[in-house]
PDB file of the backbone (N, CA, C, O) and the ligand in Angstrom, with CONECT records:
HET     ZN  A 101       1
ATOM      1  N   MET A   1     -16.943  23.971   7.809  1.00  0.00           N
ATOM      2  CA  MET A   1     -16.035  23.820   8.887  1.00  0.00           C
ATOM      3  C   MET A   1     -16.397  24.814   9.951  1.00  0.00           C
ATOM      4  O   MET A   1     -16.935  25.889   9.687  1.00  0.00           O
ATOM      5  N   ALA A   2     -16.066  24.398  11.234  1.00  0.00           N
ATOM      6  CA  ALA A   2     -16.366  25.264  12.453  1.00  0.00           C
ATOM      7  C   ALA A   2     -14.958  25.648  13.032  1.00  0.00           C
ATOM      8  O   ALA A   2     -13.979  24.904  12.971  1.00  0.00           O
ATOM      9  N   TYR A   3     -14.970  26.833  13.570  1.00  0.00           N
ATOM     10  CA  TYR A   3     -13.558  27.366  14.097  1.00  0.00           C
ATOM     11  C   TYR A   3     -13.674  27.816  15.401  1.00  0.00           C
ATOM     12  O   TYR A   3     -14.747  28.250  15.819  1.00  0.00           O
ATOM     13  N   TYR A   4     -12.571  27.751  16.159  1.00  0.00           N
ATOM     14  CA  TYR A   4     -12.549  28.244  17.494  1.00  0.00           C
ATOM     15  C   TYR A   4     -11.236  28.857  17.694  1.00  0.00           C
ATOM     16  O   TYR A   4     -10.307  28.612  16.925  1.00  0.00           O
ATOM     17  N   LYS A   5     -11.107  29.719  18.791  1.00  0.00           N
ATOM     18  CA  LYS A   5      -9.649  30.277  19.274  1.00  0.00           C
ATOM     19  C   LYS A   5      -9.201  29.596  20.447  1.00  0.00           C
ATOM     20  O   LYS A   5      -8.048  29.171  20.531  1.00  0.00           O
ATOM     21  N   TYR A   6     -10.215  29.441  21.539  1.00  0.00           N
ATOM     22  CA  TYR A   6      -9.703  28.965  22.933  1.00  0.00           C
ATOM     23  C   TYR A   6     -10.233  27.591  23.116  1.00  0.00           C
ATOM     24  O   TYR A   6     -11.402  27.418  23.462  1.00  0.00           O
ATOM     25  N   GLY A   7      -9.470  26.671  22.909  1.00  0.00           N
ATOM     26  CA  GLY A   7      -9.820  25.243  23.048  1.00  0.00           C
ATOM     27  C   GLY A   7     -10.302  24.959  24.507  1.00  0.00           C
ATOM     28  O   GLY A   7     -11.098  24.043  24.709  1.00  0.00           O
ATOM     29  N   ASN A   8      -9.889  25.634  25.394  1.00  0.00           N
ATOM     30  CA  ASN A   8     -10.361  25.507  26.868  1.00  0.00           C
ATOM     31  C   ASN A   8     -11.783  25.711  27.041  1.00  0.00           C
ATOM     32  O   ASN A   8     -12.328  25.253  28.045  1.00  0.00           O
ATOM     33  N   TYR A   9     -12.447  26.354  26.163  1.00  0.00           N
ATOM     34  CA  TYR A   9     -13.874  26.473  26.219  1.00  0.00           C
ATOM     35  C   TYR A   9     -14.777  25.223  25.664  1.00  0.00           C
ATOM     36  O   TYR A   9     -16.001  25.157  25.784  1.00  0.00           O
ATOM     37  N   LEU A  10     -14.040  24.358  25.107  1.00  0.00           N
ATOM     38  CA  LEU A  10     -14.693  23.090  24.576  1.00  0.00           C
ATOM     39  C   LEU A  10     -14.401  21.930  25.344  1.00  0.00           C
ATOM     40  O   LEU A  10     -13.287  21.807  25.854  1.00  0.00           O
ATOM     41  N   VAL A  11     -15.301  21.048  25.485  1.00  0.00           N
ATOM     42  CA  VAL A  11     -15.072  19.723  26.207  1.00  0.00           C
ATOM     43  C   VAL A  11     -15.328  18.647  25.145  1.00  0.00           C
ATOM     44  O   VAL A  11     -16.365  18.710  24.486  1.00  0.00           O
ATOM     45  N   GLN A  12     -14.435  17.656  24.940  1.00  0.00           N
ATOM     46  CA  GLN A  12     -14.708  16.493  24.059  1.00  0.00           C
ATOM     47  C   GLN A  12     -15.565  15.605  24.723  1.00  0.00           C
ATOM     48  O   GLN A  12     -15.434  15.403  25.931  1.00  0.00           O
ATOM     49  N   GLU A  13     -16.513  15.004  23.988  1.00  0.00           N
ATOM     50  CA  GLU A  13     -17.467  13.979  24.346  1.00  0.00           C
ATOM     51  C   GLU A  13     -17.458  12.872  23.371  1.00  0.00           C
ATOM     52  O   GLU A  13     -16.986  13.075  22.252  1.00  0.00           O
ATOM     53  N   GLN A  14     -17.909  11.788  23.675  1.00  0.00           N
ATOM     54  CA  GLN A  14     -17.933  10.594  22.719  1.00  0.00           C
ATOM     55  C   GLN A  14     -19.328   9.999  22.580  1.00  0.00           C
ATOM     56  O   GLN A  14     -19.465   8.798  22.350  1.00  0.00           O
ATOM     57  N   GLY A  15     -20.378  10.834  22.717  1.00  0.00           N
ATOM     58  CA  GLY A  15     -21.723  10.456  22.614  1.00  0.00           C
ATOM     59  C   GLY A  15     -22.202  10.112  21.262  1.00  0.00           C
ATOM     60  O   GLY A  15     -21.675  10.694  20.314  1.00  0.00           O
ATOM     61  N   PRO A  16     -23.158   9.219  21.040  1.00  0.00           N
ATOM     62  CA  PRO A  16     -23.696   8.826  19.772  1.00  0.00           C
ATOM     63  C   PRO A  16     -24.317   9.931  19.044  1.00  0.00           C
ATOM     64  O   PRO A  16     -24.503   9.815  17.833  1.00  0.00           O
ATOM     65  N   GLU A  17     -24.688  11.092  19.730  1.00  0.00           N
ATOM     66  CA  GLU A  17     -25.363  12.072  19.101  1.00  0.00           C
ATOM     67  C   GLU A  17     -24.346  12.768  18.034  1.00  0.00           C
ATOM     68  O   GLU A  17     -24.817  13.525  17.185  1.00  0.00           O
ATOM     69  N   PHE A  18     -23.106  12.535  18.080  1.00  0.00           N
ATOM     70  CA  PHE A  18     -22.116  13.201  17.298  1.00  0.00           C
ATOM     71  C   PHE A  18     -21.946  12.274  16.002  1.00  0.00           C
ATOM     72  O   PHE A  18     -21.166  12.637  15.121  1.00  0.00           O
ATOM     73  N   ASP A  19     -22.650  11.111  15.880  1.00  0.00           N
ATOM     74  CA  ASP A  19     -22.459  10.143  14.719  1.00  0.00           C
ATOM     75  C   ASP A  19     -23.766  10.164  13.929  1.00  0.00           C
ATOM     76  O   ASP A  19     -23.815   9.742  12.774  1.00  0.00           O
ATOM     77  N   ALA A  20     -24.806  10.652  14.562  1.00  0.00           N
ATOM     78  CA  ALA A  20     -26.031  10.564  13.607  1.00  0.00           C
ATOM     79  C   ALA A  20     -26.058  11.565  12.592  1.00  0.00           C
ATOM     80  O   ALA A  20     -25.567  12.668  12.836  1.00  0.00           O
ATOM     81  N   LEU A  21     -26.602  11.301  11.416  1.00  0.00           N
ATOM     82  CA  LEU A  21     -26.907  12.293  10.308  1.00  0.00           C
ATOM     83  C   LEU A  21     -28.263  12.637  10.257  1.00  0.00           C
ATOM     84  O   LEU A  21     -29.132  11.805  10.515  1.00  0.00           O
ATOM     85  N   HIS A  22     -28.539  13.884   9.922  1.00  0.00           N
ATOM     86  CA  HIS A  22     -29.982  14.247   9.988  1.00  0.00           C
ATOM     87  C   HIS A  22     -30.351  14.955   8.772  1.00  0.00           C
ATOM     88  O   HIS A  22     -29.575  15.690   8.162  1.00  0.00           O
ATOM     89  N   SER A  23     -31.668  14.695   8.400  1.00  0.00           N
ATOM     90  CA  SER A  23     -32.184  15.424   7.104  1.00  0.00           C
ATOM     91  C   SER A  23     -32.439  16.766   7.265  1.00  0.00           C
ATOM     92  O   SER A  23     -32.770  17.250   8.348  1.00  0.00           O
ATOM     93  N   PRO A  24     -32.274  17.539   6.013  1.00  0.00           N
ATOM     94  CA  PRO A  24     -32.540  18.912   6.112  1.00  0.00           C
ATOM     95  C   PRO A  24     -34.089  19.301   6.625  1.00  0.00           C
ATOM     96  O   PRO A  24     -35.050  18.620   6.269  1.00  0.00           O
ATOM     97  N   GLY A  25     -34.199  20.230   7.322  1.00  0.00           N
ATOM     98  CA  GLY A  25     -35.563  20.565   7.879  1.00  0.00           C
ATOM     99  C   GLY A  25     -36.128  19.539   8.994  1.00  0.00           C
ATOM    100  O   GLY A  25     -37.253  19.701   9.467  1.00  0.00           O
ATOM    101  N   GLY A  26     -35.416  18.636   9.328  1.00  0.00           N
ATOM    102  CA  GLY A  26     -35.681  17.711  10.461  1.00  0.00           C
ATOM    103  C   GLY A  26     -35.584  18.408  11.796  1.00  0.00           C
ATOM    104  O   GLY A  26     -35.126  19.544  11.924  1.00  0.00           O
ATOM    105  N   GLN A  27     -36.024  17.691  12.745  1.00  0.00           N
ATOM    106  CA  GLN A  27     -35.956  18.150  14.156  1.00  0.00           C
ATOM    107  C   GLN A  27     -34.624  18.272  14.614  1.00  0.00           C
ATOM    108  O   GLN A  27     -33.801  17.378  14.416  1.00  0.00           O
ATOM    109  N   THR A  28     -34.305  19.528  15.333  1.00  0.00           N
ATOM    110  CA  THR A  28     -32.865  19.729  15.890  1.00  0.00           C
ATOM    111  C   THR A  28     -32.904  18.970  17.174  1.00  0.00           C
ATOM    112  O   THR A  28     -33.692  19.285  18.065  1.00  0.00           O
ATOM    113  N   PRO A  29     -32.032  17.935  17.288  1.00  0.00           N
ATOM    114  CA  PRO A  29     -32.030  17.246  18.561  1.00  0.00           C
ATOM    115  C   PRO A  29     -31.210  17.958  19.834  1.00  0.00           C
ATOM    116  O   PRO A  29     -31.495  17.755  21.014  1.00  0.00           O
ATOM    117  N   TYR A  30     -30.201  18.779  19.394  1.00  0.00           N
ATOM    118  CA  TYR A  30     -29.469  19.535  20.292  1.00  0.00           C
ATOM    119  C   TYR A  30     -29.113  20.900  19.718  1.00  0.00           C
ATOM    120  O   TYR A  30     -28.817  20.970  18.525  1.00  0.00           O
ATOM    121  N   SER A  31     -29.120  22.029  20.511  1.00  0.00           N
ATOM    122  CA  SER A  31     -28.799  23.282  20.035  1.00  0.00           C
ATOM    123  C   SER A  31     -27.314  23.261  19.798  1.00  0.00           C
ATOM    124  O   SER A  31     -26.550  22.854  20.673  1.00  0.00           O
ATOM    125  N   GLY A  32     -26.883  23.699  18.610  1.00  0.00           N
ATOM    126  CA  GLY A  32     -25.322  23.665  18.386  1.00  0.00           C
ATOM    127  C   GLY A  32     -25.036  24.059  17.011  1.00  0.00           C
ATOM    128  O   GLY A  32     -25.788  24.757  16.331  1.00  0.00           O
ATOM    129  N   ILE A  33     -23.824  23.544  16.600  1.00  0.00           N
ATOM    130  CA  ILE A  33     -23.206  23.774  15.262  1.00  0.00           C
ATOM    131  C   ILE A  33     -23.357  22.401  14.620  1.00  0.00           C
ATOM    132  O   ILE A  33     -22.966  21.381  15.188  1.00  0.00           O
ATOM    133  N   TYR A  34     -23.925  22.404  13.444  1.00  0.00           N
ATOM    134  CA  TYR A  34     -24.095  21.284  12.486  1.00  0.00           C
ATOM    135  C   TYR A  34     -23.318  21.550  11.287  1.00  0.00           C
ATOM    136  O   TYR A  34     -23.242  22.631  10.704  1.00  0.00           O
ATOM    137  N   ARG A  35     -22.644  20.257  10.921  1.00  0.00           N
ATOM    138  CA  ARG A  35     -21.796  20.301   9.648  1.00  0.00           C
ATOM    139  C   ARG A  35     -22.585  19.551   8.579  1.00  0.00           C
ATOM    140  O   ARG A  35     -23.239  18.541   8.838  1.00  0.00           O
ATOM    141  N   CYS A  36     -22.487  20.121   7.301  1.00  0.00           N
ATOM    142  CA  CYS A  36     -23.022  19.470   6.220  1.00  0.00           C
ATOM    143  C   CYS A  36     -22.010  18.263   5.728  1.00  0.00           C
ATOM    144  O   CYS A  36     -20.898  18.534   5.275  1.00  0.00           O
ATOM    145  N   GLU A  37     -22.412  17.121   5.834  1.00  0.00           N
ATOM    146  CA  GLU A  37     -21.469  15.943   5.597  1.00  0.00           C
ATOM    147  C   GLU A  37     -21.068  15.961   4.027  1.00  0.00           C
ATOM    148  O   GLU A  37     -20.028  15.415   3.660  1.00  0.00           O
ATOM    149  N   ALA A  38     -21.855  16.549   3.201  1.00  0.00           N
ATOM    150  CA  ALA A  38     -21.536  16.488   1.745  1.00  0.00           C
ATOM    151  C   ALA A  38     -20.551  17.598   1.396  1.00  0.00           C
ATOM    152  O   ALA A  38     -19.655  17.280   0.613  1.00  0.00           O
ATOM    153  N   CYS A  39     -20.572  18.823   1.841  1.00  0.00           N
ATOM    154  CA  CYS A  39     -19.753  19.883   1.452  1.00  0.00           C
ATOM    155  C   CYS A  39     -18.734  20.567   2.664  1.00  0.00           C
ATOM    156  O   CYS A  39     -17.874  21.426   2.470  1.00  0.00           O
ATOM    157  N   GLY A  40     -19.044  20.011   3.785  1.00  0.00           N
ATOM    158  CA  GLY A  40     -18.251  20.594   4.999  1.00  0.00           C
ATOM    159  C   GLY A  40     -18.556  21.920   5.524  1.00  0.00           C
ATOM    160  O   GLY A  40     -17.903  22.431   6.433  1.00  0.00           O
ATOM    161  N   GLY A  41     -19.656  22.535   4.887  1.00  0.00           N
ATOM    162  CA  GLY A  41     -20.104  23.801   5.468  1.00  0.00           C
ATOM    163  C   GLY A  41     -20.800  23.528   6.774  1.00  0.00           C
ATOM    164  O   GLY A  41     -21.157  22.384   7.059  1.00  0.00           O
ATOM    165  N   SER A  42     -21.022  24.663   7.660  1.00  0.00           N
ATOM    166  CA  SER A  42     -21.562  24.383   8.957  1.00  0.00           C
ATOM    167  C   SER A  42     -22.703  25.571   9.102  1.00  0.00           C
ATOM    168  O   SER A  42     -22.707  26.624   8.463  1.00  0.00           O
ATOM    169  N   SER A  43     -23.571  25.199   9.992  1.00  0.00           N
ATOM    170  CA  SER A  43     -24.696  26.219  10.333  1.00  0.00           C
ATOM    171  C   SER A  43     -25.109  25.931  11.825  1.00  0.00           C
ATOM    172  O   SER A  43     -24.902  24.870  12.415  1.00  0.00           O
ATOM    173  N   VAL A  44     -25.691  26.986  12.310  1.00  0.00           N
ATOM    174  CA  VAL A  44     -26.248  26.840  13.832  1.00  0.00           C
ATOM    175  C   VAL A  44     -27.719  26.467  13.670  1.00  0.00           C
ATOM    176  O   VAL A  44     -28.462  26.896  12.787  1.00  0.00           O
ATOM    177  N   SER A  45     -28.052  25.576  14.677  1.00  0.00           N
ATOM    178  CA  SER A  45     -29.408  25.363  14.750  1.00  0.00           C
ATOM    179  C   SER A  45     -29.847  25.065  16.191  1.00  0.00           C
ATOM    180  O   SER A  45     -29.096  24.458  16.954  1.00  0.00           O
ATOM    181  N   THR A  46     -31.003  25.470  16.545  1.00  0.00           N
ATOM    182  CA  THR A  46     -31.400  25.434  17.887  1.00  0.00           C
ATOM    183  C   THR A  46     -32.475  24.463  18.263  1.00  0.00           C
ATOM    184  O   THR A  46     -33.317  24.205  17.404  1.00  0.00           O
ATOM    185  N   LEU A  47     -32.551  23.916  19.387  1.00  0.00           N
ATOM    186  CA  LEU A  47     -33.665  23.015  19.825  1.00  0.00           C
ATOM    187  C   LEU A  47     -34.877  23.549  19.771  1.00  0.00           C
ATOM    188  O   LEU A  47     -35.100  24.632  20.313  1.00  0.00           O
ATOM    189  N   GLY A  48     -35.802  22.882  19.125  1.00  0.00           N
ATOM    190  CA  GLY A  48     -37.244  23.487  19.063  1.00  0.00           C
ATOM    191  C   GLY A  48     -37.432  24.065  17.641  1.00  0.00           C
ATOM    192  O   GLY A  48     -38.556  24.420  17.288  1.00  0.00           O
ATOM    193  N   ASN A  49     -36.408  24.168  16.843  1.00  0.00           N
ATOM    194  CA  ASN A  49     -36.429  24.608  15.515  1.00  0.00           C
ATOM    195  C   ASN A  49     -35.954  23.621  14.622  1.00  0.00           C
ATOM    196  O   ASN A  49     -35.153  22.765  14.997  1.00  0.00           O
ATOM    197  N   PRO A  50     -36.458  23.686  13.285  1.00  0.00           N
ATOM    198  CA  PRO A  50     -35.991  22.712  12.408  1.00  0.00           C
ATOM    199  C   PRO A  50     -34.551  22.917  11.947  1.00  0.00           C
ATOM    200  O   PRO A  50     -33.974  24.003  11.998  1.00  0.00           O
ATOM    201  N   LEU A  51     -34.008  21.761  11.483  1.00  0.00           N
ATOM    202  CA  LEU A  51     -32.501  22.065  10.939  1.00  0.00           C
ATOM    203  C   LEU A  51     -32.644  22.886   9.618  1.00  0.00           C
ATOM    204  O   LEU A  51     -33.743  22.898   9.063  1.00  0.00           O
ATOM    205  N   PRO A  52     -31.682  23.514   9.132  1.00  0.00           N
ATOM    206  CA  PRO A  52     -31.628  24.171   7.842  1.00  0.00           C
ATOM    207  C   PRO A  52     -32.272  23.431   6.728  1.00  0.00           C
ATOM    208  O   PRO A  52     -31.973  22.241   6.627  1.00  0.00           O
ATOM    209  N   PRO A  53     -33.069  23.916   5.916  1.00  0.00           N
ATOM    210  CA  PRO A  53     -33.704  22.992   4.920  1.00  0.00           C
ATOM    211  C   PRO A  53     -32.747  22.671   3.745  1.00  0.00           C
ATOM    212  O   PRO A  53     -31.599  23.111   3.688  1.00  0.00           O
ATOM    213  N   GLN A  54     -33.322  21.853   2.795  1.00  0.00           N
ATOM    214  CA  GLN A  54     -32.458  21.460   1.605  1.00  0.00           C
ATOM    215  C   GLN A  54     -31.951  22.517   0.751  1.00  0.00           C
ATOM    216  O   GLN A  54     -30.917  22.402   0.092  1.00  0.00           O
ATOM    217  N   GLY A  55     -32.785  23.680   0.772  1.00  0.00           N
ATOM    218  CA  GLY A  55     -32.309  24.884  -0.146  1.00  0.00           C
ATOM    219  C   GLY A  55     -31.362  25.740   0.727  1.00  0.00           C
ATOM    220  O   GLY A  55     -31.102  26.877   0.331  1.00  0.00           O
ATOM    221  N   HIS A  56     -30.834  25.295   1.864  1.00  0.00           N
ATOM    222  CA  HIS A  56     -30.032  26.277   2.722  1.00  0.00           C
ATOM    223  C   HIS A  56     -28.813  26.773   2.026  1.00  0.00           C
ATOM    224  O   HIS A  56     -28.415  27.925   2.201  1.00  0.00           O
ATOM    225  N   HIS A  57     -28.185  25.890   1.206  1.00  0.00           N
ATOM    226  CA  HIS A  57     -27.041  26.181   0.432  1.00  0.00           C
ATOM    227  C   HIS A  57     -27.006  25.325  -0.823  1.00  0.00           C
ATOM    228  O   HIS A  57     -27.619  24.259  -0.859  1.00  0.00           O
ATOM    229  N   LEU A  58     -26.332  25.753  -1.802  1.00  0.00           N
ATOM    230  CA  LEU A  58     -26.281  24.846  -3.033  1.00  0.00           C
ATOM    231  C   LEU A  58     -24.884  24.025  -3.179  1.00  0.00           C
ATOM    232  O   LEU A  58     -23.782  24.477  -2.867  1.00  0.00           O
ATOM    233  N   HIS A  59     -25.110  22.888  -3.651  1.00  0.00           N
ATOM    234  CA  HIS A  59     -24.055  21.879  -3.937  1.00  0.00           C
ATOM    235  C   HIS A  59     -23.659  21.828  -5.338  1.00  0.00           C
ATOM    236  O   HIS A  59     -24.534  21.892  -6.202  1.00  0.00           O
ATOM    237  N   ASN A  60     -22.309  21.709  -5.683  1.00  0.00           N
ATOM    238  CA  ASN A  60     -22.140  21.311  -7.015  1.00  0.00           C
ATOM    239  C   ASN A  60     -22.604  19.973  -7.240  1.00  0.00           C
ATOM    240  O   ASN A  60     -22.749  19.144  -6.342  1.00  0.00           O
ATOM    241  N   PRO A  61     -22.855  19.760  -8.566  1.00  0.00           N
ATOM    242  CA  PRO A  61     -23.580  18.361  -8.933  1.00  0.00           C
ATOM    243  C   PRO A  61     -22.618  17.360  -8.555  1.00  0.00           C
ATOM    244  O   PRO A  61     -21.396  17.499  -8.608  1.00  0.00           O
ATOM    245  N   GLY A  62     -23.328  16.212  -8.120  1.00  0.00           N
ATOM    246  CA  GLY A  62     -22.486  15.014  -7.782  1.00  0.00           C
ATOM    247  C   GLY A  62     -22.078  14.708  -6.323  1.00  0.00           C
ATOM    248  O   GLY A  62     -21.773  13.575  -5.951  1.00  0.00           O
ATOM    249  N   ILE A  63     -22.092  15.817  -5.506  1.00  0.00           N
ATOM    250  CA  ILE A  63     -21.706  15.600  -4.224  1.00  0.00           C
ATOM    251  C   ILE A  63     -22.754  15.191  -3.281  1.00  0.00           C
ATOM    252  O   ILE A  63     -22.423  14.886  -2.135  1.00  0.00           O
ATOM    253  N   GLY A  64     -24.101  15.147  -3.678  1.00  0.00           N
ATOM    254  CA  GLY A  64     -25.179  14.615  -2.929  1.00  0.00           C
ATOM    255  C   GLY A  64     -25.950  15.713  -2.225  1.00  0.00           C
ATOM    256  O   GLY A  64     -25.641  16.902  -2.301  1.00  0.00           O
ATOM    257  N   PRO A  65     -26.900  15.272  -1.585  1.00  0.00           N
ATOM    258  CA  PRO A  65     -27.700  16.191  -0.634  1.00  0.00           C
ATOM    259  C   PRO A  65     -27.074  16.646   0.660  1.00  0.00           C
ATOM    260  O   PRO A  65     -26.026  16.151   1.075  1.00  0.00           O
ATOM    261  N   ILE A  66     -27.726  17.588   1.282  1.00  0.00           N
ATOM    262  CA  ILE A  66     -27.348  18.026   2.516  1.00  0.00           C
ATOM    263  C   ILE A  66     -27.707  16.895   3.575  1.00  0.00           C
ATOM    264  O   ILE A  66     -28.800  16.330   3.557  1.00  0.00           O
ATOM    265  N   GLN A  67     -26.694  16.601   4.514  1.00  0.00           N
ATOM    266  CA  GLN A  67     -27.022  15.768   5.523  1.00  0.00           C
ATOM    267  C   GLN A  67     -26.296  16.518   6.804  1.00  0.00           C
ATOM    268  O   GLN A  67     -25.127  16.895   6.722  1.00  0.00           O
ATOM    269  N   TRP A  68     -27.021  16.686   7.887  1.00  0.00           N
ATOM    270  CA  TRP A  68     -26.320  17.433   8.876  1.00  0.00           C
ATOM    271  C   TRP A  68     -25.851  16.586  10.196  1.00  0.00           C
ATOM    272  O   TRP A  68     -26.617  15.769  10.709  1.00  0.00           O
ATOM    273  N   ARG A  69     -24.610  16.822  10.683  1.00  0.00           N
ATOM    274  CA  ARG A  69     -24.071  16.098  11.602  1.00  0.00           C
ATOM    275  C   ARG A  69     -23.666  17.105  12.766  1.00  0.00           C
ATOM    276  O   ARG A  69     -22.988  18.110  12.549  1.00  0.00           O
ATOM    277  N   LEU A  70     -24.147  16.742  14.026  1.00  0.00           N
ATOM    278  CA  LEU A  70     -23.755  17.605  15.180  1.00  0.00           C
ATOM    279  C   LEU A  70     -22.291  17.730  15.456  1.00  0.00           C
ATOM    280  O   LEU A  70     -21.615  16.725  15.675  1.00  0.00           O
ATOM    281  N   VAL A  71     -21.794  18.902  15.452  1.00  0.00           N
ATOM    282  CA  VAL A  71     -20.340  19.107  15.562  1.00  0.00           C
ATOM    283  C   VAL A  71     -19.980  19.607  17.041  1.00  0.00           C
ATOM    284  O   VAL A  71     -19.116  19.009  17.683  1.00  0.00           O
ATOM    285  N   THR A  72     -20.636  20.680  17.555  1.00  0.00           N
ATOM    286  CA  THR A  72     -20.524  21.252  18.860  1.00  0.00           C
ATOM    287  C   THR A  72     -21.955  21.460  19.437  1.00  0.00           C
ATOM    288  O   THR A  72     -22.821  22.072  18.812  1.00  0.00           O
ATOM    289  N   LYS A  73     -22.146  20.930  20.630  1.00  0.00           N
ATOM    290  CA  LYS A  73     -23.329  20.955  21.406  1.00  0.00           C
ATOM    291  C   LYS A  73     -23.247  22.143  22.349  1.00  0.00           C
ATOM    292  O   LYS A  73     -22.278  22.196  23.107  1.00  0.00           O
ATOM    293  N   ALA A  74     -24.286  23.227  22.384  1.00  0.00           N
ATOM    294  CA  ALA A  74     -24.341  24.089  23.299  1.00  0.00           C
ATOM    295  C   ALA A  74     -25.133  23.622  24.478  1.00  0.00           C
ATOM    296  O   ALA A  74     -26.117  22.894  24.352  1.00  0.00           O
ATOM    297  N   HIS A  75     -24.633  24.106  25.761  1.00  0.00           N
ATOM    298  CA  HIS A  75     -25.238  23.443  26.983  1.00  0.00           C
ATOM    299  C   HIS A  75     -24.972  24.646  27.997  1.00  0.00           C
ATOM    300  O   HIS A  75     -23.925  25.286  28.086  1.00  0.00           O
ATOM    301  N   TRP A  76     -26.159  24.824  28.759  1.00  0.00           N
ATOM    302  CA  TRP A  76     -26.125  25.787  29.846  1.00  0.00           C
ATOM    303  C   TRP A  76     -25.459  25.243  31.023  1.00  0.00           C
ATOM    304  O   TRP A  76     -25.983  24.295  31.608  1.00  0.00           O
ATOM    305  N   LYS A  77     -24.300  25.767  31.454  1.00  0.00           N
ATOM    306  CA  LYS A  77     -23.386  25.443  32.496  1.00  0.00           C
ATOM    307  C   LYS A  77     -22.898  24.050  32.328  1.00  0.00           C
ATOM    308  O   LYS A  77     -22.094  23.577  33.132  1.00  0.00           O
TER     309      LYS A  77
HETATM  310 ZN    ZN A 101     -23.401  21.229   1.964  1.00  0.00          ZN2+
END
């Protein structure tokens, strides 16, 4: 999960970039916070660097592999 205190620092968007699932170690499409669809954990990844790899964190058996979904996108201005 990702957390925040002041909602006025966030802007809701409806873009398809928030629906795509990404493989561990794949290209980071946007700098921001990514959520693991299997366990709900979150991590930061930045444009130009790979998404966290499969071994980033361990899952209990049966919940499947890590898949990353963009939760919040960082943007300059
Ligand atoms: Zn996970």
